DONU-922858 format. One record per residue (C-alpha): residue number from 1; residue in one letter; x, y, z. Coordinates in steps of 0.25 Angstrom, whole numbers. Example, Ala and Ser with C-alpha at 12.3 -4.5 7.8 and 13.67 -1.06 7.14 Angstrom:
DONU-922858
NODE   k r     x     y     z
NODE   1 A    49   -18    31
NODE   2 S    55    -4    29
end
This chain:
DONU-922858
NODE   k r     x     y     z
NODE   1 M   170   -59   136
NODE   2 D   156   -63   134
NODE   3 N   145   -56   142
NODE   4 P   131   -62   139
NODE   5 F   124   -52   148
NODE   6 L   130   -40   140
NODE   7 E   126   -47   127
NODE   8 E   112   -49   131
NODE   9 L   111   -35   137
NODE  10 F   116   -28   124
NODE  11 F   107   -38   115
NODE  12 S    95   -33   123
NODE  13 L    99   -18   121
NODE  14 T   100   -20   106
NODE  15 L    86   -25   105
NODE  16 P    80   -10   106
NODE  17 L    89    -7    94
NODE  18 L    83   -19    86
NODE  19 S    69   -14    90
NODE  20 G    72     0    84
NODE  21 I    78    -6    71
NODE  22 I    65   -15    70
NODE  23 H    56    -4    72
NODE  24 Y    63     6    62
NODE  25 F    62    -5    51
NODE  26 F    48    -9    54
NODE  27 S    43     6    55
NODE  28 H    49    10    42
NODE  29 C    45    -3    34
NODE  30 L    31    -5    40
NODE  31 S    27     7    48
NODE  32 C    23     6    62
NODE  33 R     9     5    67
NODE  34 I    12    10    81
NODE  35 E    12    25    82
NODE  36 R    15    26    97
NODE  37 K    30    25   100
NODE  38 S    27    20   114
NODE  39 T    19     8   109
NODE  40 L    29     5    99
NODE  41 L    40     5   109
NODE  42 L    32    -4   118
NODE  43 F    30   -14   107
NODE  44 Y    45   -14   104
NODE  45 G    48   -15   119
NODE  46 L    40   -27   119
NODE  47 Y    48   -33   107
NODE  48 L    61   -30   115
NODE  49 F    56   -37   127
NODE  50 C    51   -49   119
NODE  51 S    65   -49   111
NODE  52 I    73   -49   124
NODE  53 A    64   -60   130
NODE  54 V    66   -69   117
NODE  55 H    81   -67   118
NODE  56 F    82   -72   132
NODE  57 S    73   -83   130
NODE  58 P    78   -98   131
NODE  59 W    72  -102   118
NODE  60 P    80  -107   106
NODE  61 S    86   -97    96
NODE  62 P    76  -101    84
NODE  63 I    64   -98    93
NODE  64 L    70   -85    98
NODE  65 F    73   -81    84
NODE  66 I    58   -83    80
NODE  67 L    53   -76    92
NODE  68 N    62   -63    88
NODE  69 V    57   -64    74
NODE  70 C    42   -65    79
NODE  71 L    44   -52    88
NODE  72 I    49   -44    76
NODE  73 I    37   -49    67
NODE  74 L    28   -45    79
NODE  75 L    34   -31    78
NODE  76 T    29   -29    64
NODE  77 T    15   -29    70
NODE  78 L    18   -14    75
NODE  79 Y    20   -10    60
NODE  80 R    11    -9    48
NODE  81 G    13   -17    35
NODE  82 N    10   -30    28
NODE  83 W    14   -43    35
NODE  84 K    23   -46    24
NODE  85 W    31   -33    26
NODE  86 K    31   -35    41
NODE  87 G    36   -49    39
NODE  88 S    47   -45    30
NODE  89 A    51   -34    39
NODE  90 S    52   -43    51
NODE  91 F    60   -53    44
NODE  92 F    70   -42    39
NODE  93 I    72   -37    53
NODE  94 V    74   -51    58
NODE  95 I    85   -54    47
NODE  96 L    91   -41    50
NODE  97 I    92   -44    65
NODE  98 F    97   -58    62
NODE  99 L   107   -55    51
NODE 100 T   113   -42    57
NODE 101 D   116   -50    70
NODE 102 A   122   -61    62
NODE 103 A   130   -51    53
NODE 104 M   138   -46    65
NODE 105 P   152   -52    67
NODE 106 M   154   -63    77
NODE 107 A   155   -58    92
NODE 108 Y   163   -66   102
NODE 109 T   162   -56   113
NODE 110 T   151   -48   120
NODE 111 F   156   -35   115
NODE 112 G   155   -40   101
NODE 113 Y   141   -46   103
NODE 114 I   136   -32   108
NODE 115 V   143   -25    96
NODE 116 N   136   -35    86
NODE 117 L   123   -32    93
NODE 118 F   124   -17    90
NODE 119 L   130   -19    76
NODE 120 S   119   -28    71
NODE 121 K   108   -18    76
NODE 122 A   116    -7    69
NODE 123 L   117   -16    56
NODE 124 M   102   -19    57
NODE 125 F    98    -4    59
NODE 126 L   107     0    47
NODE 127 L   100   -10    38
NODE 128 V    86    -6    42
NODE 129 L    90     8    40
NODE 130 I    95     6    26
NODE 131 F    82    -2    23
NODE 132 V    73     9    29
NODE 133 R    80    20    21
NODE 134 V    81    12     8
NODE 135 A    67     5     8
NODE 136 Q    55    12     2
NODE 137 S    44     2     0
NODE 138 Y    46    -9    10
NODE 139 G    34   -13    18
NODE 140 K    24    -8     7
NODE 141 G    19   -15    -6
NODE 142 I    19   -29   -11
NODE 143 L    31   -37   -14
NODE 144 P    32   -49   -23
NODE 145 K    32   -63   -16
NODE 146 W    46   -66   -19
NODE 147 Y    50   -53   -12
NODE 148 W    43   -57     1
NODE 149 L    49   -71     0
NODE 150 L    63   -64     0
NODE 151 L    59   -54    12
NODE 152 F    55   -66    20
NODE 153 C    63   -78    16
NODE 154 C    77   -71    15
NODE 155 P    77   -67    30
NODE 156 V    73   -81    34
NODE 157 F    83   -88    25
NODE 158 S    94   -79    30
NODE 159 M    91   -82    45
NODE 160 I    90   -97    42
NODE 161 G   103   -96    34
NODE 162 I   111   -89    44
NODE 163 T   106   -98    55
NODE 164 H   111  -110    47
NODE 165 L   124  -104    44
NODE 166 L   127  -102    59
NODE 167 S   129  -117    60
NODE 168 S   137  -119    47
NODE 169 V   152  -123    49
NODE 170 I   157  -112    40
NODE 171 L   151  -101    48
NODE 172 Q   157  -108    61
NODE 173 T   171  -108    54
NODE 174 Y   169   -94    48
NODE 175 P   160   -86    57
NODE 176 E   164   -73    51
NODE 177 I   155   -77    38
NODE 178 F   143   -77    46
NODE 179 P   141   -62    47
NODE 180 L   144   -60    32
NODE 181 L   133   -70    29
NODE 182 S   124   -63    38
NODE 183 I   127   -49    31
NODE 184 G   124   -56    18
NODE 185 L   111   -61    22
NODE 186 L   108   -48    28
NODE 187 T   111   -40    15
NODE 188 I   102   -50     7
NODE 189 N    90   -48    16
NODE 190 F    92   -33    16
NODE 191 L    93   -33     1
NODE 192 I    80   -41     0
NODE 193 I    72   -31     8
NODE 194 I    78   -20     0
NODE 195 L    74   -27   -13
NODE 196 S    60   -29    -8
NODE 197 D    59   -14    -5
NODE 198 R    64   -10   -19
NODE 199 A    54   -19   -25
NODE 200 L    43   -12   -17
NODE 201 C    48     1   -22
NODE 202 V    47    -3   -37
NODE 203 Q    33    -9   -34
NODE 204 S    29     4   -27
NODE 205 E    34    13   -39
NODE 206 Q    27     4   -49
NODE 207 N    14     5   -41
NODE 208 K    16    21   -41
NODE 209 C    18    21   -56
NODE 210 L     5    13   -58
NODE 211 V    -3    22   -49
NODE 212 L     2    34   -56
NODE 213 E    -1    28   -69
NODE 214 Q   -15    26   -64
NODE 215 Q   -17    39   -58
NODE 216 N   -12    46   -71
NODE 217 T   -22    38   -79
NODE 218 F   -33    42   -70
NODE 219 Y   -29    57   -70
NODE 220 I   -27    57   -85
NODE 221 N   -41    51   -87
NODE 222 Q   -47    61   -78
NODE 223 Y   -40    73   -84
NODE 224 L   -45    68   -98
NODE 225 M   -59    67   -93
NODE 226 S   -59    80   -86
NODE 227 K   -53    87   -98
NODE 228 K   -63    81  -108
NODE 229 M   -75    85   -98
NODE 230 Q   -69    99   -97
NODE 231 E   -69   101  -112
NODE 232 E   -83    96  -113
NODE 233 A   -87   104  -102
NODE 234 I   -81   117  -108
NODE 235 K   -88   114  -121
NODE 236 F  -101   112  -114
NODE 237 Q   -99   124  -106
NODE 238 H   -95   133  -118
NODE 239 D  -107   129  -126
NODE 240 F  -117   130  -114
NODE 241 K  -112   144  -110
NODE 242 N  -114   148  -125
NODE 243 I  -128   143  -124
NODE 244 L  -131   150  -111
NODE 245 L  -124   163  -116
NODE 246 G  -133   163  -129
NODE 247 L  -145   160  -120
NODE 248 R  -142   171  -111
NODE 249 A  -139   181  -122
NODE 250 K  -153   178  -128
NODE 251 L  -161   179  -115
NODE 252 Q  -153   191  -110
NODE 253 P  -162   202  -117
NODE 254 D  -175   196  -112
NODE 255 I  -171   193   -97
NODE 256 E  -165   201   -86
NODE 257 K  -151   200   -82
NODE 258 S  -154   194   -69
NODE 259 Q  -161   182   -76
NODE 260 T  -149   179   -84
NODE 261 R  -140   177   -71
NODE 262 E  -143   162   -70
NODE 263 L  -138   160   -85
NODE 264 D  -125   168   -81
NODE 265 E  -123   159   -69
NODE 266 L  -125   147   -78
NODE 267 L  -115   151   -88
NODE 268 G  -104   149   -77
NODE 269 K  -109   136   -72
NODE 270 V  -107   125   -81
NODE 271 E  -103   112   -74
NODE 272 T   -93   102   -80
NODE 273 P   -98    88   -82
NODE 274 S   -92    77   -73
NODE 275 G   -86    64   -77
NODE 276 F   -91    50   -73
NODE 277 L   -86    53   -59
NODE 278 D   -82    66   -53
NODE 279 S   -82    64   -37
NODE 280 G   -71    75   -35
NODE 281 N   -60    65   -32
NODE 282 I   -51    65   -45
NODE 283 V   -44    52   -42
NODE 284 I   -57    44   -40
NODE 285 D   -64    51   -52
NODE 286 S   -52    48   -61
NODE 287 I   -51    34   -57
NODE 288 I   -66    31   -59
NODE 289 N   -68    39   -71
NODE 290 Y   -56    32   -78
NODE 291 K   -60    18   -74
NODE 292 N   -75    22   -78
NODE 293 Q   -69    25   -92
NODE 294 I   -63    11   -93
NODE 295 A   -75     4   -88
NODE 296 M   -84    11   -97
NODE 297 R   -77     6  -109
NODE 298 L   -79    -8  -103
NODE 299 N   -94    -5  -101
NODE 300 I   -92    -5   -86
NODE 301 P  -100     5   -79
NODE 302 F   -96    12   -66
NODE 303 E  -106    14   -55
NODE 304 L  -102    25   -45
NODE 305 S  -107    28   -31
NODE 306 L   -98    38   -24
NODE 307 N  -100    47   -12
NODE 308 I   -87    53   -10
NODE 309 P   -82    68    -8
NODE 310 P   -73    75   -18
NODE 311 L   -59    78   -15
NODE 312 L   -55    65    -7
NODE 313 E   -41    64    -3
NODE 314 L   -37    51    -9
NODE 315 D   -24    44   -11
NODE 316 T   -23    45   -26
NODE 317 A   -14    33   -28
NODE 318 A   -22    24   -19
NODE 319 I   -36    28   -24
NODE 320 S   -31    26   -39
NODE 321 I   -26    12   -36
NODE 322 I   -38     8   -27
NODE 323 L   -49    13   -36
NODE 324 G   -42    11   -49
NODE 325 N   -39    -3   -47
NODE 326 A   -53    -6   -41
NODE 327 L   -59    -1   -53
NODE 328 D   -50    -8   -63
NODE 329 N   -53   -21   -56
NODE 330 A   -68   -18   -57
NODE 331 I   -67   -14   -72
NODE 332 E   -59   -27   -75
NODE 333 A   -69   -36   -68
NODE 334 C   -81   -29   -75
NODE 335 A   -74   -30   -88
NODE 336 E   -75   -45   -88
NODE 337 K   -83   -51  -100
NODE 338 M   -92   -59   -92
NODE 339 N   -95   -47   -83
NODE 340 T  -109   -43   -87
NODE 341 S  -112   -33   -75
NODE 342 R  -102   -23   -77
NODE 343 R  -101   -11   -67
NODE 344 I   -92    -6   -57
NODE 345 L   -98     0   -44
NODE 346 I   -90    11   -37
NODE 347 H   -94    16   -24
NODE 348 M   -87    26   -16
NODE 349 H   -91    34    -3
NODE 350 Y   -83    43     7
NODE 351 Y   -86    42    22
NODE 352 N   -79    46    34
NODE 353 E   -65    49    27
NODE 354 S   -66    35    20
NODE 355 L   -68    32     5
NODE 356 F   -76    19     2
NODE 357 M   -75    13   -12
NODE 358 R   -82     1   -17
NODE 359 I   -81    -4   -31
NODE 360 Q   -89   -16   -36
NODE 361 N   -89   -23   -49
NODE 362 P   -95   -37   -55
NODE 363 Y   -85   -48   -58
NODE 364 V   -86   -61   -65
NODE 365 N   -72   -68   -63
NODE 366 K   -70   -77   -52
NODE 367 I   -62   -70   -40
NODE 368 K   -51   -78   -35
NODE 369 K   -42   -75   -23
NODE 370 K   -27   -78   -20
NODE 371 R   -23   -85    -8
NODE 372 N   -21   -72     0
NODE 373 G   -35   -68    -3
NODE 374 E   -32   -58   -14
NODE 375 L   -41   -58   -27
NODE 376 C   -35   -64   -39
NODE 377 S   -35   -55   -52
NODE 378 T   -42   -60   -64
NODE 379 K   -32   -53   -73
NODE 380 S   -24   -61   -83
NODE 381 D   -11   -52   -81
NODE 382 K    -6   -58   -68
NODE 383 S     4   -47   -67
NODE 384 V    -7   -38   -62
NODE 385 H   -13   -49   -54
NODE 386 G   -22   -42   -43
NODE 387 I   -14   -30   -42
NODE 388 G   -26   -21   -43
NODE 389 L   -32   -26   -30
NODE 390 Q   -19   -27   -23
NODE 391 N   -17   -12   -26
NODE 392 I   -30    -9   -21
NODE 393 R   -28   -17    -8
NODE 394 S   -14   -11    -6
NODE 395 N   -19     4    -8
NODE 396 V   -31     2     1
NODE 397 E   -22    -4    12
NODE 398 A   -12     7    11
NODE 399 A   -23    17    12
NODE 400 K   -28     9    25
NODE 401 G   -41     7    18
NODE 402 L   -51    -5    17
NODE 403 L   -53   -14     5
NODE 404 D   -63   -25     3
NODE 405 I   -65   -34    -9
NODE 406 T   -77   -42   -11
NODE 407 Y   -83   -50   -23
NODE 408 N   -97   -57   -22
NODE 409 G  -108   -60   -32
NODE 410 G  -100   -55   -44
NODE 411 L   -97   -41   -38
NODE 412 F   -83   -37   -34
NODE 413 T   -82   -26   -23
NODE 414 I   -70   -19   -19
NODE 415 E   -72    -9    -7
NODE 416 I   -62     1    -2
NODE 417 V   -61    10    10
NODE 418 L   -51    21    11
NODE 419 F   -50    29    24
NODE 420 N   -45    43    27
NODE 421 V   -49    49    14
NODE 422 Y   -51    63    16
NODE 423 C   -59    73     7
NODE 424 Q   -59    88     5
NODE 425 N   -74    89     3
NODE 426 K   -83    82    13
NODE 427 K   -95    83     5
NODE 428 P   -99    70    -2
NODE 429 H   -99    69   -17
NODE 430 I  -108    59   -22
NODE 431 T  -107    53   -36
NODE 432 V  -116    41   -41
NODE 433 N  -115    37   -55
NODE 434 A  -123    27   -63
NODE 435 P  -115    18   -73
NODE 436 P  -111    26   -85
NODE 437 N  -119    22   -98
end
């Protein structure tokens, strides 16, 4: 026997379960920006109230469906992440709710309806749990356009298809087919989101390999430079000590022992000559020294103005990508045949636990922008089109820093600020180098 009151009551009771599943999915894929649990509960309580109000409103079904979708999209504002990831996560949750309900067998009694309510939520939670356990990179990185089309269009087409099938003669004759079709569409949507995560994992591994190759190049170069300087220093120290020893032996019969003390101390104090840059930060030194070698072959001088302490606690991967790509772009711009004023200005200073970097270089090519405001690369190889600036921007954003790019009067400037950079030595280490000959 049908009992509408019990059906609506149990429908309202399952809404908190739905809210918990939504939060579990969003918090694992996007990370929650609300730290206080009481505030988060307040927002989700408001969502429950709005959902119930929408459910009992007299508006047509399409309007009610759109309002429910908008409520889920609004919930994503409680979480961090790119708008594309928030949108795809919202669409995935919507299609899960829609298809898990549709995948349940037809219920002709109040008891069957109530059982279907709880079974659909259990199925939805199971799928979300599997995805959270399997997914590794969802919500991070950059996907190709056709992946985004699948993530957004597949849920939309699934809902439109199921809606149209409800009015078909075949389904009215054989209603048992409807749950099977819903399960098939649910499987397709689930596999697409898993596939996108796999693509992000491959992309992440490729980026890690690229970063490791760059780091190895910098460290090998720094090692070779240090080894060469050490060998030269040892030779110089050996010869200089021999000269001092001979001088001391010659003067010793004619002077007192106390007067040779300064020579004895000097014999043990021979400084090792420094390289182009020796700020006490091995990563920064390695990158700038290595890029300076490349620039010197192209007759591009580096002008340094540094005021940073040694032993800064920097993210090796992030600073390698940011500084390495910025200098690569500057060298490439200066290497143009028509560029006559070749030089690269590197300015760094440290203040209030923040590292400020500014890299400037002249340019001759016309700078163009894409429709989304990003700069177009002038490289002939389109496979690496604009990857350098994209990597800089993504790493600065990941570090919650600031990035500003300007170009005016033939001078290209990129300015970066990294916050929460701590150092072991608070005393500033100032290095100002003129362009090498």
